[in-house]
N, C-alpha and C positions, 0 to 999 in steps of 0.2 A: 449636425452642429459642430462647428470648429471651436474657436475661442469663445469663452463666455465672459465678456466684460460686464454686460448687463442685458436684461431681457428686451430692452427697446431695440436692440440690434438683431433680435431673433423673431422670425415669422410667427404670426398669431397662431397658426395651426400647430407649430412645434410647441409653443408655450402651452396651449390647451392640452395637447397630448401629454406633456410632462406633468401638468397638474393632475390629470386623470391617472397617470402612471404612479405618481407618488401616493395617491389614495389607494390604488391597487396594492402597493407594497404595504401600506398601513393595515389594510384589511386582510392581507395574506402574507404576513412576515415569514421569511424563509431564508435559508442559506443555499447557495448553489455554486457551481463551477462555471457559470456562463462566461465569466471574464478571466478564466484561468490563463495564465501567461501574460496578462496585462499588468502594468506597473504605474503607480501614482507617486510622484515626488512632491512633497509640500514644503513651502518655505514660509514661515511665520515670522514676520518682522515685529508683530505685536501679539499680546497675550490672547489665549483662546481656551475655552472649555468645551462648548458645544460643537463649534465648527471643526476643531481638530479631531475630537474623539468620534463624532458622528461620521466624518469623512473617512477616517481610518477604518471604522467598523463597516461602513458602507462598502468600501473596497473589499474588505475581508469577506463580507457576506455574498459578494459576487464572485469570490474565488481569486481576486487580484491581490497583488502585493502593494503595500503602502509604507512609506517612511517619511519622517518629518525632520526638517532642519530649522534651527533658530539662529539667525545671523548674529554673530558676535558671541555666541555661546557654543563653542566647539567648531565654529567656522571663522573665516576671515571677515573683517568688516567690508561691506560692499559700497563701492562708489557709483553714483548715478551721474548722468549728464556729461558735460565736457569739462576740460580743464586738466592741468597738470596734476598727477597723482602723487603729491609730495606730503599728504596729510596722514591721518591715522588709518584710512581705508587701504587695505593691501590688494584688493581684487575689484575689478570693475564688474558691474552687474552684467555687462554684455558677455564677458567670458564665463562668469558664474552660471548664467542661464544657458549660455551656449553649451557648456559641459553637461549640466543637468538634463537638458532637453535631448542630449544624445544618449543618456542613460535610461530615461524614463519614457513611457508612452504618452504620459500626460503630466502636466505640472499644475499645482494649485498654489496660489500666492495670496497672503494677507498683508496689506500695506495700508495703514490708516492715513487719514488726511494730515497734512503738515500743520494746519491751523495758522499758517503764517503767509502763505501765498495762495490767494483765492483763485486766481486764474489758472495756476498750475494744477490745483486740486480739481477745479471744475473741468479741466481738459484731461484729467487723469494722466498727467505727463509721465509719472514714474511707472504706472501700470502698463501704459502703452509702450514704454521703453522695454519692459520685460517681455511683452507680447511680441514686439518686433525682433527681439534677440532669440526667441524660442523657435525651434523647428517642429515642435509638437503643440497640440492644443493647450491653452492656459485657462484655468478656471479661476475666476475672481472669488476669493474667500473673504472678502470685504476690503474695499478700497476707499479712496478719498470720498467718493460720492455715491457708491452703490454697494449693495450686499445682495446679489442675486440668489445665493443659496437660501438666505433668510426669506427673501421675497417668495420663492417657490414654496417653501414650507408654510408660510403664512397663507398663501392662496389655497394650498391644498387643505390646510386646517379648516379654513372657512368653507371650502367646497364640501368637505365631509360633514361639518357641523350643520350646514343648511341643506344637505342632500342635493347639492348642485343648484339650489334655488336662491342664490344670494343676490342675483341681479335686482337693482333698485332698492335693496336694503340699505339702511343708514349706517355708514362706517365713519366713526369719528377718530381722526388722528389728533390726539390730545397732547399738547406740549405739557411737560411736567417739570417742576422745580428739581434741581440737582445741585450738589455742591461743586460740580465741575462743568465746564462748557463742552459737552460731548459733541462728536462729529455729526454730520447730517446724513451719512450713508444709509442708516436704517430707516429714518423717517422718509427719506427720499424714495427708497425702494418700497416701503409700506404704502405710501401714497400712490405710487405708480401701479403697483399690483392691484390695489383696490379699484381704481378707476378702470383698469384694463378688464377686471371682472364684471364691470357694469354696475358697481355699487354707487350709491349716492353719497359722496364723500364730503365731510366737513372737516376742515383743518382749524382747530381751535388753538390759538396761541396769542400771547401778548404781541402788540405791534413791534416791540423791540426784537422779537425772536421769530420774525417771518422767515420762511424758507427762501432759498435762492429763487429769484424771479425766473431764471432759466428752467428750473425744475417745475415751477408752477405753470409756466407756459407749456412745457411738455405734457404735464398732467391734464391741462385744459384741452389740448389737442387730442389726447388719448380718450378723455371723457366724451368728447364730441363724436369720436369714432365708435365708441362702445355703446353710446346712448345713455351714458350716466351723467351725473351732474357733479359740480365741484363748487363748494362755497368756502369762504374764509370768515372767521369770526374771532372776536376777542372775548366773547361771552362763553366761558366754559360750561356754566350751568345750563344755558340755553341750548348749547350744542348737544348736551346729554339727553335732552327730551326726545323720547321715542327711538333712541338709537338701538341698533341690533348688535353693533360691535364697538367697543371702546378700546382703541389701541393707544396705550400711553407710551410716550417716549420723550426723554429730555434731549435737547440739542442746543448748541450755542448760537448757531445762525451766522450769517455773513458778518455781523458786527464784530465777531471774535477777531477777524482778520484786520480790521481797521481801528476799532476802539475797544480793545479788550477790557480796559478798566471800566468803561461805561457798561459793557455787556455784563460784567460781574455785578455791578451795582443794580442794574435792572433785574438780573436773575434773582438776586437776594430779595428784591421788593415783591416778587411773585411767589413767595414761599407757600401761599395758600393754594397754589395750583397743584393739588394732589387729588388723586382719584380715591374718594371715600365711599363708604357704604351708602351714605345719604345721597351722594351723587349717582351712584349706580341704580338707586331706586327710581331715578328719573327716567331711566331707559325702558325700552319695551322688552323687559326680561333679557337685556343685552348681556353679552359675554365680555369678559375682560381679557385682553391680550397684551403681551409684552415680550420682547425678544430675549430678555435676560442677558446679563445679571440685572437684578432690580433691587433698589434700595427700599426696604420696607419702611413704612411710615414716613417716607420722604416723597417718593414718587407715587406710591400707592399704599393705602392702609392695609395692615396685616389682615384685618377682617375681610377685606375684599379677596385677597389671595387665598384665603382659607374657606371661601364661600363656594356655593355650587355654580356661581357665575364665572369663576376663574377658569380660563382655558389655556393658561400659559404653559402648563406642564405638558399637555397634549400637543401644543404648538411646538415645544422644544423636542418632543418625541418625533414630530414630523420632520425635523432636521435630518434624521437618519433616512427616512423614506424619500425625501426630496433629493438627497445627495445620491442615493442609489439610482434614481431616475436620471439625474444629470450625468452620472458616469456611464449609464447605459446608452444615453444619447450620444455622448462624446465618442464612445467605442462602437457605435453602430449595432447595438445589441437588441434593438426593437424598432 
């Protein structure tokens, strides 16, 4: 495995092997020197708690060195794209990544969606510019449209919970109310990993907050390949019936790019789209998942988070194990 932009570009055999490897790390946590002499440089254009700490610790547990940069805080501002550099940015991303990729064996980059240019975000223009400028592998630590580290952790969490028997189980990706129009990277990746695992997926969301048709088409193709199914509904309560997994996540959707005021109005109108204990009782003893951070009693009731059905902390723990598997694959260690 070279660059990791998203799992759709990675062979199924490699994907399956990494899911199993992440579960192995979870079942047998350990420190080693398998990656001694390797180095990981991370650039976080956006905030992080789990991704940064789990990746730093994953490298350390493999015996590698890791360091993190936050652009604009101790570094120069970075310019993307073309055009005369007579603004606030002092260094172009081509030179910045060109230098860092000559220091480190691997780079990790977090760079969220712009929320203003749909086609650029859909095409991952900025992340691809970084990948093109690097002479070493680049790991996507969440970009405009994808979060492969989260996706692998999610898949491994599900694989462990169901002892590898998750195929054809009902996975509900449930849109949730939120005070902000969040990006689509996590729901995109959650959807794609679930259909890739062969789960029967239901995307429950208001019509105003449909996911990008490009992602839905890709998910449909993946479902056909894996033998799973994909449905879309505006009935959250109906979607919960008989579900094995409820994966709650807020997102703004494509409307944010074209009609932000209308998106905000619609989002406010769906404040009742919250995962409650009553709704969880509709499931087939289903588990609750969320990528975190999560707003209690907005996205999900505190009662759910504190119940036996909550899997979100084990899911977060799996971020460490998944990232160890990713680094091993990048560095050819298994």
